[in-house]
ROVO-770618 format. One line per field, with one value per residue (C-alpha): residue number from 1; residue in one letter; y negated, x negated, z negated. Coordinates in pm, 1 decimal, always signed. Example, Ala and Ser with C-alpha at 12.3 -4.5 7.8 and 13.67 -1.06 7.14 Angstrom:
k: [1; 2]
r: [A; S]
y: [+450.0; +106.0]
x: [-1230.0; -1367.0]
z: [-780.0; -714.0]
END
This chain:
k: [1; 2; 3; 4; 5; 6; 7; 8; 9; 10; 11; 12; 13; 14; 15; 16; 17; 18; 19; 20; 21; 22; 23; 24; 25; 26; 27; 28; 29; 30; 31; 32; 33; 34; 35; 36; 37; 38; 39; 40; 41; 42; 43; 44; 45; 46; 47; 48; 49; 50; 51; 52; 53; 54; 55; 56; 57; 58; 59; 60; 61; 62; 63; 64; 65; 66; 67; 68; 69; 70; 71; 72; 73; 74; 75; 76; 77; 78; 79; 80; 81; 82; 83; 84; 85; 86; 87; 88; 89; 90; 91; 92; 93; 94; 95; 96; 97; 98; 99; 100; 101; 102; 103; 104; 105; 106; 107; 108; 109; 110; 111; 112; 113; 114; 115; 116; 117; 118; 119; 120; 121; 122; 123; 124; 125; 126; 127; 128; 129; 130; 131; 132; 133; 134; 135; 136; 137; 138; 139; 140; 141; 142; 143; 144; 145; 146; 147; 148; 149; 150; 151; 152; 153; 154; 155; 156; 157; 158; 159; 160; 161; 162; 163; 164; 165; 166; 167; 168; 169; 170; 171; 172; 173; 174; 175; 176; 177; 178; 179; 180; 181; 182; 183; 184; 185; 186; 187; 188; 189; 190; 191; 192; 193; 194; 195; 196; 197; 198; 199; 200; 201; 202; 203; 204; 205; 206; 207; 208; 209; 210; 211; 212; 213; 214; 215; 216; 217; 218; 219; 220; 221; 222; 223; 224; 225; 226; 227; 228; 229; 230; 231; 232; 233; 234; 235; 236; 237; 238; 239; 240; 241; 242; 243; 244; 245; 246; 247; 248; 249; 250; 251; 252; 253; 254; 255; 256; 257; 258; 259; 260; 261; 262; 263; 264; 265; 266; 267; 268; 269; 270; 271; 272; 273; 274; 275; 276; 277; 278; 279; 280; 281; 282; 283; 284; 285; 286; 287; 288; 289; 290; 291; 292; 293; 294; 295; 296; 297; 298; 299; 300; 301; 302; 303; 304; 305; 306; 307; 308; 309; 310; 311; 312; 313; 314; 315; 316; 317; 318; 319; 320; 321; 322; 323; 324; 325; 326; 327; 328; 329; 330; 331; 332; 333; 334; 335; 336; 337; 338; 339; 340; 341; 342; 343; 344; 345; 346; 347; 348; 349; 350; 351; 352; 353; 354; 355; 356; 357; 358; 359; 360; 361; 362; 363; 364; 365; 366; 367; 368; 369; 370; 371; 372; 373; 374; 375; 376; 377; 378; 379; 380; 381; 382; 383; 384; 385; 386; 387; 388; 389; 390; 391; 392; 393; 394; 395; 396; 397; 398; 399; 400; 401; 402; 403; 404; 405; 406; 407; 408; 409; 410; 411; 412; 413; 414; 415; 416; 417; 418; 419; 420; 421; 422; 423; 424; 425; 426; 427; 428; 429; 430; 431; 432; 433; 434; 435; 436; 437; 438; 439; 440; 441; 442; 443; 444; 445; 446; 447; 448; 449; 450; 451; 452; 453; 454; 455; 456; 457; 458; 459; 460; 461; 462; 463; 464; 465; 466; 467; 468; 469; 470; 471; 472; 473; 474; 475; 476; 477; 478; 479; 480; 481; 482; 483; 484; 485; 486; 487; 488; 489; 490; 491; 492; 493; 494; 495; 496; 497; 498; 499; 500; 501; 502; 503; 504; 505; 506; 507; 508; 509; 510; 511; 512; 513; 514; 515; 516; 517; 518; 519; 520; 521; 522; 523; 524; 525; 526; 527]
r: [X; X; X; X; X; X; X; X; X; X; X; X; X; X; X; X; X; X; X; X; X; X; X; X; X; X; X; X; X; X; X; X; X; X; X; X; X; X; X; X; X; X; X; X; X; X; X; X; X; X; X; X; X; X; X; X; X; X; X; X; X; X; X; X; X; X; X; X; X; X; X; X; X; X; X; X; X; X; X; X; X; X; X; X; X; X; X; X; X; X; X; X; X; X; X; X; X; X; X; X; X; X; X; X; X; X; X; X; X; X; X; X; X; X; X; X; X; X; X; X; X; X; X; X; X; X; X; X; X; X; X; X; X; X; X; X; X; X; X; X; X; X; X; X; X; X; X; X; X; X; X; X; X; X; X; X; X; X; X; X; X; X; X; X; X; X; X; X; X; X; X; X; X; X; X; X; X; X; X; X; X; X; X; X; X; X; X; X; X; X; X; X; X; X; X; X; X; X; X; X; X; X; X; X; X; X; X; X; X; X; X; X; X; X; X; X; X; X; X; X; X; X; X; X; X; X; X; X; X; X; X; X; X; X; X; X; X; X; X; X; X; X; X; X; X; X; X; X; X; X; X; X; X; X; X; X; X; X; X; X; X; X; X; X; X; X; X; X; X; X; X; X; X; X; X; X; X; X; X; X; X; X; X; X; X; X; X; X; X; X; X; X; X; X; X; X; X; X; X; X; X; X; X; X; X; X; X; X; X; X; X; X; X; X; X; X; X; X; X; X; X; X; X; X; X; X; X; X; X; X; X; X; X; X; X; X; X; X; X; X; X; X; X; X; X; X; X; X; X; X; X; X; X; X; X; X; X; X; X; X; X; X; X; X; X; X; X; X; X; X; X; X; X; X; X; X; X; X; X; X; X; X; X; X; X; X; X; X; X; X; X; X; X; X; X; X; X; X; X; X; X; X; X; X; X; X; X; X; X; X; X; X; X; X; X; X; X; X; X; X; X; X; X; X; X; X; X; X; X; X; X; X; X; X; X; X; X; X; X; X; X; X; X; X; X; X; X; X; X; X; X; X; X; X; X; X; X; X; X; X; X; X; X; X; X; X; X; X; X; X; X; X; X; X; X; X; X; X; X; X; X; X; X; X; X; X; X; X; X; X; X; X; X; X; X; X; X; X; X; X; X; X; X; X; X; X; X; X; X; X; X; X; X; X; X; X; X; X; X; X; X; X; X; X; X; X; X]
y: [-13048.9; -12691.9; -12517.9; -12299.0; -12401.8; -12454.6; -12823.3; -12995.4; -13022.6; -12925.2; -12519.4; -12469.8; -12296.3; -12036.2; -12013.6; -11889.8; -11679.7; -11477.8; -11527.8; -11348.9; -11088.8; -10976.3; -10956.8; -10726.3; -10519.2; -10416.1; -10355.7; -10096.7; -9953.2; -9895.8; -9770.8; -9520.3; -9411.0; -9306.4; -9074.8; -8951.2; -8657.2; -8518.6; -8286.1; -8163.5; -7965.6; -7593.4; -7730.9; -7895.1; -7553.5; -7395.1; -7635.7; -7675.4; -7346.0; -7585.5; -7426.4; -7572.9; -7803.5; -7920.7; -7979.9; -8139.3; -8438.2; -8480.8; -8586.3; -8749.6; -8903.6; -9208.2; -9276.5; -9222.4; -9469.9; -9735.7; -9701.6; -9695.9; -10016.7; -10246.4; -10469.7; -10569.9; -10591.6; -10820.7; -11041.8; -11080.3; -11152.4; -11502.8; -11536.0; -11405.0; -11539.2; -11367.8; -11344.2; -11233.6; -10913.1; -10828.0; -10815.5; -10649.8; -10387.9; -10321.4; -10239.9; -9989.2; -9830.4; -9798.8; -9685.5; -9406.2; -9290.9; -9270.4; -9062.5; -8832.2; -8767.1; -8601.4; -8427.3; -8063.0; -8006.1; -8043.2; -8257.0; -8489.4; -8535.0; -8582.8; -8903.8; -9041.8; -9040.9; -9208.7; -9416.2; -9510.5; -9622.6; -9828.5; -10019.7; -10044.9; -10175.2; -10481.1; -10571.2; -10521.9; -10767.4; -10987.7; -10953.5; -11082.9; -11350.0; -11521.1; -11553.3; -11713.9; -11967.7; -11979.8; -12013.3; -12302.7; -12390.6; -12187.3; -12069.6; -11970.1; -11770.6; -11589.3; -11491.2; -11397.2; -11173.1; -10984.0; -10930.5; -10771.5; -10551.9; -10404.7; -10364.1; -10188.3; -9952.5; -9859.9; -9816.5; -9544.0; -9404.2; -9374.5; -9191.1; -8836.9; -8924.0; -9029.5; -8753.0; -8475.2; -8624.9; -8631.8; -8255.1; -8161.7; -8305.5; -8331.0; -8237.0; -8344.1; -8535.7; -8752.0; -8949.5; -9026.7; -9164.8; -9388.0; -9663.3; -9715.8; -9920.3; -10071.5; -10206.4; -10356.7; -10576.2; -10645.8; -10766.9; -10974.4; -11096.5; -11235.6; -11375.2; -11590.3; -11687.6; -11648.1; -11962.0; -11828.5; -11928.7; -11874.0; -11981.2; -12108.3; -11951.6; -12174.6; -11956.5; -11624.9; -11286.0; -11076.8; -10791.9; -10573.4; -10621.7; -10505.8; -10227.8; -10100.0; -10145.4; -9960.5; -9673.2; -9687.2; -9701.4; -9417.7; -9150.6; -9248.7; -9180.7; -8880.5; -8720.5; -8770.7; -8615.8; -8327.4; -8278.0; -8035.2; -7848.8; -7804.9; -7866.4; -8163.7; -7990.9; -7854.5; -7957.0; -8126.7; -8353.9; -8416.5; -8532.0; -8742.4; -8886.0; -9004.6; -9131.4; -9342.7; -9467.1; -9533.8; -9718.4; -9942.9; -10022.5; -10160.2; -10337.5; -10514.8; -10576.3; -10718.2; -10950.7; -11074.2; -11178.6; -11282.0; -11661.2; -11570.8; -11267.0; -11085.6; -11051.2; -11324.9; -11134.5; -11433.4; -11371.6; -10998.6; -11140.3; -11369.8; -11181.8; -11317.6; -11081.0; -10780.8; -10717.4; -10780.6; -10532.7; -10301.6; -10319.9; -10235.0; -9927.4; -9758.4; -9805.9; -9693.7; -9380.2; -9266.9; -9348.0; -9196.7; -8887.1; -8848.8; -8879.6; -8584.3; -8360.9; -8484.5; -8342.0; -8006.3; -7997.7; -8046.8; -7838.2; -7530.9; -7539.9; -7696.6; -7547.7; -7839.6; -7806.9; -8123.6; -8371.4; -8290.8; -8330.7; -8683.4; -8798.2; -8717.7; -8950.0; -9240.8; -9366.7; -9458.3; -9727.2; -9815.9; -9912.6; -10038.7; -10268.9; -10386.9; -10452.1; -10644.7; -10860.5; -10930.9; -10981.9; -11327.5; -11439.8; -11273.0; -11450.7; -11784.4; -11711.1; -11536.9; -11554.1; -11304.7; -11115.9; -11064.1; -10960.8; -10700.1; -10590.7; -10533.7; -10346.4; -10076.4; -10029.3; -9948.9; -9675.6; -9545.4; -9473.9; -9337.8; -9055.4; -8999.2; -8896.3; -8695.9; -8526.6; -8381.2; -8201.8; -7839.4; -7546.1; -7618.0; -8044.1; -8022.5; -8337.4; -8575.4; -8633.1; -8640.2; -8944.8; -9115.1; -9106.7; -9243.8; -9527.7; -9614.8; -9577.6; -9717.7; -10058.5; -10102.0; -10040.4; -10298.8; -10563.5; -10466.1; -10486.4; -10818.7; -10969.8; -10828.6; -10893.1; -11290.5; -11274.5; -11183.7; -11405.4; -11712.9; -11684.5; -11684.8; -11990.2; -12044.2; -11991.6; -11637.9; -11554.9; -11246.9; -11122.0; -11132.0; -10942.9; -10686.7; -10662.2; -10611.6; -10364.7; -10161.2; -10116.0; -9990.2; -9721.5; -9580.2; -9575.6; -9389.8; -9147.2; -9084.1; -9041.9; -8757.8; -8580.3; -8582.9; -8489.4; -8260.2; -8085.3; -8106.3; -7975.2; -7669.4; -7577.4; -7531.3; -7402.8; -7126.7; -7015.9; -7014.1; -6806.5; -6587.9; -6485.3; -6465.6; -6210.7; -5981.5; -5906.4; -5849.0; -5639.5; -5826.2; -5728.0; -5870.7; -6016.0; -6276.7; -6359.2; -6503.5; -6703.5; -6845.8; -6957.9; -7190.8; -7355.4; -7301.6; -7314.2; -7006.8; -6766.2; -6717.4; -6552.6; -6329.5; -6247.2; -6156.6; -5827.5; -5723.7; -5529.7; -5741.3; -5736.9; -5790.5; -6089.1; -6276.5; -6271.5; -6383.4; -6645.6; -6761.4; -6749.9; -6947.5; -7249.3; -7223.6; -7276.6; -7541.2; -7721.7; -7696.7; -7807.3; -8082.9; -8204.3; -8215.8; -8443.6; -8660.5; -8691.8; -8832.2; -9045.6; -9221.8; -9244.2; -9416.1; -9642.0; -9725.0; -9780.5; -9998.7; -10221.0; -10268.1; -10367.8; -10604.1; -10777.4; -10837.1; -10963.4; -11095.2; -11467.3; -11628.1; -11846.5; -11674.1; -11909.6; -12105.6; -12133.3; -12195.4; -12488.4; -12506.6; -12653.2; -12497.2; -12246.0; -12350.9; -12249.9; -11939.2; -11937.5; -11867.0; -11927.7; -12016.4; -12123.3; -12390.8; -12376.2]
x: [-8905.5; -8785.9; -8510.9; -8679.9; -9044.5; -9291.9; -9365.0; -9666.6; -9868.8; -10148.9; -10196.4; -9973.3; -10218.9; -10337.6; -9920.7; -9882.7; -10162.3; -10012.1; -9650.4; -9810.8; -9994.9; -9667.1; -9481.3; -9759.4; -9745.8; -9391.0; -9458.6; -9743.3; -9491.2; -9249.2; -9532.6; -9614.8; -9284.5; -9225.6; -9487.9; -9574.1; -9359.3; -9510.3; -9800.3; -9527.1; -9307.8; -9441.1; -9416.4; -9041.0; -8955.6; -9077.5; -8982.3; -8621.8; -8554.0; -8448.6; -8362.4; -8618.1; -8310.9; -8290.6; -8679.8; -8670.8; -8383.6; -8576.6; -8847.6; -8651.7; -8380.6; -8568.1; -8666.1; -8335.9; -8164.1; -8436.4; -8437.6; -8033.8; -7977.8; -8262.7; -8129.2; -7820.2; -7985.2; -8228.8; -7963.0; -7846.7; -8109.6; -8139.5; -7826.3; -7840.1; -8172.4; -8499.4; -8619.2; -8324.2; -8300.6; -8649.9; -8594.1; -8297.7; -8444.5; -8751.8; -8548.9; -8314.3; -8669.9; -8708.5; -8388.4; -8381.7; -8661.6; -8626.2; -8306.7; -8522.6; -8779.1; -8544.8; -8342.9; -8266.5; -8085.7; -8206.2; -7898.8; -7996.5; -8343.2; -8205.3; -7980.0; -8233.0; -8449.9; -8133.7; -8127.2; -8475.0; -8440.9; -8179.7; -8374.2; -8660.3; -8419.8; -8342.9; -8733.3; -8869.3; -8733.2; -8749.6; -9135.9; -9187.7; -8922.0; -9060.4; -9444.4; -9267.2; -9144.2; -9437.2; -9655.8; -9544.0; -9884.3; -9963.2; -10304.8; -10249.0; -9925.3; -10115.0; -10353.1; -10120.0; -9899.1; -10209.6; -10259.8; -9890.5; -9954.7; -10255.6; -10095.8; -9795.8; -9993.5; -10235.7; -9960.5; -9765.4; -10118.7; -10199.3; -9874.3; -10053.8; -10357.0; -10138.2; -9892.4; -10162.7; -10347.9; -10037.1; -9949.0; -10286.7; -10270.5; -9957.7; -9631.8; -9380.2; -9218.2; -9507.7; -9421.0; -9139.1; -9238.9; -9508.9; -9312.5; -9143.1; -9463.7; -9499.7; -9197.0; -9181.4; -9475.6; -9373.5; -9018.7; -9176.8; -9426.9; -9167.3; -8991.4; -9246.6; -9421.6; -9214.3; -8999.0; -8649.9; -8578.9; -8268.4; -8126.5; -7753.5; -7541.8; -7214.9; -7099.5; -6889.6; -7098.1; -7051.4; -6925.0; -6820.9; -7146.4; -7347.1; -7114.7; -7157.3; -7522.6; -7594.1; -7343.2; -7535.1; -7930.4; -7803.3; -7659.4; -7956.1; -8234.4; -8060.8; -8059.3; -8414.6; -8488.1; -8292.5; -8410.8; -8744.5; -8527.3; -8227.0; -8335.3; -8356.2; -8058.1; -7801.9; -7460.4; -7536.9; -7792.9; -7695.7; -7361.5; -7544.3; -7713.9; -7431.7; -7226.8; -7527.8; -7547.8; -7184.0; -7153.7; -7504.3; -7362.9; -7086.9; -7214.0; -7381.8; -7046.0; -6972.6; -7228.8; -7180.4; -6841.4; -6844.7; -6884.3; -7057.1; -7324.1; -7522.4; -7820.9; -7783.1; -7854.7; -8040.1; -8304.1; -8390.7; -8399.4; -8708.6; -9031.9; -9190.2; -8946.2; -8859.1; -9179.9; -9339.8; -9092.9; -9129.8; -9519.4; -9485.1; -9229.9; -9414.2; -9756.7; -9561.7; -9469.7; -9832.2; -9962.7; -9753.3; -9671.8; -10064.4; -10037.8; -9817.7; -10003.3; -10362.0; -10234.4; -10180.4; -10493.3; -10680.2; -10508.7; -10444.2; -10750.9; -10981.6; -10892.7; -10857.5; -10612.3; -10352.5; -10563.4; -10877.7; -10648.2; -10522.8; -10853.5; -10968.8; -10682.3; -10855.2; -11008.1; -10709.9; -10565.0; -10929.8; -10961.4; -10632.5; -10712.8; -10989.3; -10817.4; -10563.1; -10864.2; -10973.0; -10647.6; -10699.1; -10977.3; -10875.5; -10565.6; -10717.9; -10981.4; -10731.5; -10410.6; -10132.9; -10079.0; -10450.9; -10488.3; -10164.3; -10303.1; -10633.2; -10523.9; -10307.0; -10598.9; -10819.8; -10547.1; -10537.3; -10917.9; -10873.0; -10657.9; -10884.1; -11143.9; -10886.6; -10765.0; -11128.8; -11125.6; -11235.0; -11186.5; -11548.3; -11529.5; -11484.6; -11397.7; -11642.1; -11436.9; -11125.9; -11258.2; -11393.0; -11054.8; -10916.1; -11115.0; -11071.6; -10698.3; -10648.3; -10858.8; -10649.3; -10308.3; -10428.3; -10472.3; -10134.6; -9946.0; -10065.5; -10052.9; -9710.1; -9545.1; -9690.2; -9534.1; -9153.0; -9182.7; -9298.5; -9040.2; -8756.8; -8575.5; -8692.2; -8347.5; -8313.4; -8666.8; -8550.4; -8338.6; -8678.3; -8842.1; -8567.5; -8612.9; -8951.5; -8891.3; -8614.0; -8812.1; -9110.7; -8935.0; -8726.4; -9033.5; -9219.6; -8909.1; -8951.8; -9312.8; -9314.7; -9002.8; -9093.4; -9478.2; -9399.8; -9141.1; -9424.4; -9664.6; -9444.4; -9339.0; -9685.2; -9828.3; -9567.0; -9614.1; -9962.3; -10008.0; -9724.1; -9920.2; -10238.9; -10078.5; -9926.3; -10269.3; -10341.5; -10037.9; -10000.9; -9710.2; -9383.8; -9369.8; -9685.5; -9488.2; -9179.9; -9418.0; -9608.9; -9257.9; -9242.7; -9531.1; -9922.0; -9950.2; -9726.3; -9918.6; -10230.6; -9976.2; -9824.6; -10146.5; -10320.7; -10217.5; -10372.6; -10664.8; -10992.4; -11075.1; -10739.5; -10669.9; -10972.4; -10842.2; -10488.4; -10630.5; -10856.4; -10590.3; -10382.9; -10633.4; -10719.3; -10338.1; -10282.4; -10589.5; -10464.0; -10070.7; -10302.1; -10457.1; -10154.0; -9935.0; -10269.5; -10263.0; -9866.4; -9912.7; -10236.0; -9994.5; -9732.4; -9981.7; -10198.7; -9842.5; -9718.1; -10015.2; -9965.6; -9594.0; -9699.6; -10002.4; -9725.7; -9424.5; -9530.6; -9589.5; -9927.7; -9731.2; -9472.9; -9159.9; -9226.2; -9108.2; -9287.9; -9550.1; -9530.0; -9190.6; -9066.0; -8780.9; -8381.6; -8280.7; -8041.6; -7680.8; -7547.6; -7267.6; -6993.4; -7218.7; -7420.9; -7810.2]
z: [-10961.0; -10866.1; -11096.9; -11338.8; -11230.9; -11508.7; -11550.0; -11560.9; -11872.5; -12079.6; -12088.6; -11791.6; -11595.6; -11887.9; -11916.5; -11609.2; -11581.7; -11873.6; -11728.5; -11419.8; -11600.7; -11777.9; -11478.8; -11348.5; -11636.4; -11602.6; -11222.4; -11333.4; -11595.4; -11304.3; -11086.4; -11314.1; -11393.4; -11032.1; -10969.3; -11345.0; -11345.0; -11004.0; -11159.6; -11473.9; -11237.6; -11409.2; -11772.6; -11653.7; -11541.5; -11803.1; -12122.1; -12019.0; -11821.6; -11511.0; -11199.3; -10907.1; -10778.4; -11122.5; -11149.5; -10793.6; -10915.4; -11261.5; -11036.1; -10769.9; -10923.9; -11010.9; -10650.8; -10575.9; -10767.0; -10756.0; -10381.1; -10335.9; -10530.6; -10569.5; -10248.4; -10428.9; -10739.7; -10604.9; -10481.3; -10817.2; -11023.5; -10793.1; -10996.8; -11336.4; -11392.9; -11322.9; -11648.1; -11791.9; -11515.3; -11603.0; -11964.8; -11911.8; -11666.6; -11882.4; -12188.1; -11973.2; -11871.4; -12229.0; -12366.1; -12082.8; -12149.1; -12548.0; -12396.0; -12171.5; -12416.5; -12685.5; -12384.7; -12470.3; -12106.1; -11789.2; -11669.3; -11974.6; -11810.4; -11446.1; -11635.9; -11801.5; -11506.9; -11294.4; -11583.2; -11566.4; -11162.9; -11241.3; -11494.9; -11244.0; -10967.3; -11219.3; -11283.0; -10941.2; -10751.2; -11074.5; -11055.4; -10745.4; -10805.7; -11090.8; -10905.2; -10593.3; -10879.3; -11079.4; -10800.2; -10563.6; -10424.7; -10121.2; -10222.7; -10579.7; -10478.9; -10224.6; -10516.4; -10704.2; -10468.7; -10383.5; -10742.4; -10761.0; -10455.7; -10622.9; -10933.3; -10780.0; -10601.4; -10888.5; -11118.0; -10829.6; -10721.5; -11099.6; -11170.4; -11122.2; -11319.2; -11631.1; -11604.9; -11569.1; -11865.9; -12090.6; -11982.5; -12106.1; -12413.7; -12541.4; -12320.7; -12046.5; -12309.1; -12383.1; -12000.1; -12171.2; -12500.7; -12357.1; -12216.1; -12607.3; -12705.3; -12338.2; -12322.1; -12656.4; -12582.1; -12269.7; -12347.9; -12659.1; -12411.8; -12118.3; -12392.6; -12520.0; -12211.9; -11890.1; -11797.1; -11647.5; -11309.1; -11071.5; -10781.2; -10660.0; -10966.4; -10874.5; -10563.0; -10479.6; -10477.2; -10196.0; -10383.0; -10023.7; -9907.0; -10227.6; -10257.9; -9903.1; -9912.7; -10203.9; -10091.0; -9761.2; -9921.0; -10189.2; -9935.8; -9711.2; -9995.2; -10080.4; -9728.5; -9683.5; -10042.6; -10002.7; -9591.2; -9699.8; -9925.9; -9724.0; -9355.9; -9144.7; -8964.7; -9201.1; -9230.1; -9567.9; -9464.4; -9099.1; -9230.5; -9519.8; -9238.8; -9029.2; -9355.2; -9445.6; -9068.0; -9099.4; -9412.9; -9285.4; -9005.5; -9178.2; -9408.7; -9105.0; -8969.5; -9294.2; -9314.2; -8959.4; -9077.3; -9455.6; -9496.8; -9795.8; -9691.6; -9985.3; -9694.5; -9434.9; -9099.2; -8942.6; -9259.5; -9147.7; -8758.9; -8891.4; -8734.7; -9081.0; -9266.6; -9014.2; -8887.4; -9194.6; -9370.5; -9105.9; -9140.6; -9549.1; -9458.7; -9209.8; -9412.0; -9701.7; -9495.5; -9401.0; -9764.0; -10006.4; -9762.4; -9726.6; -10116.9; -10136.6; -9909.0; -10082.6; -10433.8; -10295.5; -10078.1; -10428.6; -10616.7; -10364.7; -10151.4; -10377.1; -10665.7; -10912.3; -11236.0; -11207.0; -11444.8; -11264.6; -10925.9; -11068.4; -11136.9; -10812.0; -10639.9; -10810.6; -10508.5; -10330.2; -10578.5; -10611.0; -10249.9; -10230.3; -10538.9; -10328.9; -10025.2; -10182.8; -10352.3; -10030.4; -9867.1; -10030.0; -9798.9; -9463.3; -9516.6; -9584.4; -9287.3; -9028.2; -9111.5; -9214.7; -8891.5; -8848.0; -9211.5; -9163.8; -8824.0; -8955.2; -9254.4; -9031.8; -8814.8; -9142.0; -9263.0; -8870.8; -8856.5; -9209.4; -9077.1; -8788.2; -9092.8; -9252.3; -8937.2; -8894.8; -9227.3; -9213.2; -9450.2; -9594.5; -9590.9; -9953.5; -10193.9; -10057.3; -9710.3; -9914.1; -10115.3; -9817.9; -9647.9; -9989.4; -10009.7; -9625.4; -9672.8; -9990.7; -9844.6; -9521.6; -9785.5; -9957.8; -9675.3; -9522.8; -9886.6; -9987.5; -9649.6; -9556.4; -9887.3; -9830.8; -9506.1; -9657.3; -9946.8; -9734.4; -9509.5; -9744.4; -9900.4; -10276.8; -10421.6; -10236.7; -10400.0; -10551.4; -10230.4; -10060.0; -10320.1; -10278.6; -9897.1; -9943.3; -10229.7; -10051.4; -9748.3; -9903.2; -10137.1; -9827.0; -9623.5; -9927.1; -9929.5; -9578.1; -9580.5; -9848.1; -9693.9; -9296.8; -9402.3; -9653.0; -9376.0; -9130.7; -9351.9; -9483.1; -9145.5; -8966.4; -9285.5; -9288.1; -8932.2; -8929.3; -9239.9; -9140.2; -8862.3; -9041.3; -9298.2; -9025.1; -8917.9; -9297.1; -9330.6; -9657.3; -9879.3; -9838.5; -10167.7; -10030.5; -9713.5; -9915.6; -10109.7; -9820.5; -9723.1; -10011.9; -10098.5; -10071.3; -10461.5; -10492.6; -10324.2; -10569.4; -10794.7; -10548.3; -10472.2; -10771.3; -10796.0; -10442.7; -10411.8; -10422.2; -10074.5; -9935.1; -10207.8; -10098.9; -9769.6; -9828.6; -10043.0; -9731.1; -9521.3; -9699.3; -9730.1; -9342.7; -9249.5; -9519.1; -9370.8; -9011.3; -9124.5; -9329.7; -8998.5; -8813.1; -9082.2; -9069.0; -8702.7; -8729.8; -9031.4; -8779.0; -8475.8; -8693.6; -8873.8; -8494.3; -8308.3; -8598.2; -8576.4; -8201.9; -8270.4; -8542.3; -8325.1; -8065.5; -8304.3; -8632.2; -8626.8; -8739.7; -8989.1; -9160.4; -9225.3; -8899.1; -8577.8; -8231.7; -8287.2; -8629.5; -8689.5; -9022.5; -8987.8; -9030.6; -9410.0; -9369.1; -9380.4; -9768.7; -10007.0; -9796.4; -9514.0; -9725.6; -9767.4]
END
């Protein structure tokens, strides 16, 4: 019997189901935490007296620490025990949430969000590692991974809805307090029904590799988050990107030389890992960048409140859940590669819908885009994750999960940064040109350089006819800019579909002719 697996016996199926449910509930909490404060920016600014930069890091500190540390921490979960890391991660999230809820200074809230990100980096790889051990049967594991992908997407994409409701009915502090009772239930359930599992624990851990990868990813994610605000060509951002490249290059060089690498590079060279991870990263680039643009569109163009806008993003996670469920059937019939390629093509088609939005399209086209995009993303998320996990040895399940998680986090951060920067650049250019023709006051022009949502306040004191003209031009410029970002996202997913169709193997974890691949080198050259 595999170490840490669930022994056969009466009631084991039910126990495995409960254990999988606990893992998914922890992942849902993580996903909600990632995006729950996105709609609370005005309340954070007013309630804390925070600057724009401080509010930015309240929102982004979580993603920074999660994306920067998850690769190294995922490798540790295989040694420390996956249930242990899951419980520690949930507990850390809860304690940091309490600190954030009672914080009185902006820097304290930023620190709390970073602590929550560290907890998330512990629990996220553990969830998939536990599922990999709970379900050794390929068909059952495929269904468990599909549920994992669906719940993870539902959490992240539902965060704005939860945040909007909490802000309207309580305050931004409720977004922290809500984690405490949920964490208590998750920890208690995990200790009751989730069996411990682990890989090899007797070999040296690659501390140098862990340090280099963590520093490199932290600097990379920081630069990506900072770029839309400081500018991609600013000395700060370009310097950080160069430093990140140097650190990650040093990491690769070290992993090639050390006898006990944290991340055996031959593992990444497997098409079932490397190309599946690339598909997940670029799908996340398109989807989370589009979600960022979508929330601005719903509030700035269609005029919905934060809560109403959040509710109107629900077709996206709904479509994702359906796509992840469908992936179980499509993988069984067509295989992993066909499922991933189909999903990417469906996402590309959704951006055709989004790119043809006009000033008068309304919410119907927005909802259609979300359903189609969610269906495609669900197919990619479930099948891509299955490909990665089927291609790694059982004892490195935590590491395989962290590869999956790290690439998706970096892809999401890049999507928001790149699409946000492109949106801002095109919107500002079009709107400033339009304002010159209207001879609008300087304050409105300056507002246009920040955000569509800043324009109504600046235009409020204008004469009625001019105010309506300014707002109309702002909406028109935003929609035009949005179609440019949609075209970019659609092109990225289409090109990814072509590359994956050529490079991704039909049977992950198997070489030519269906022969199983050789185990990866690990721990002083042993496998």
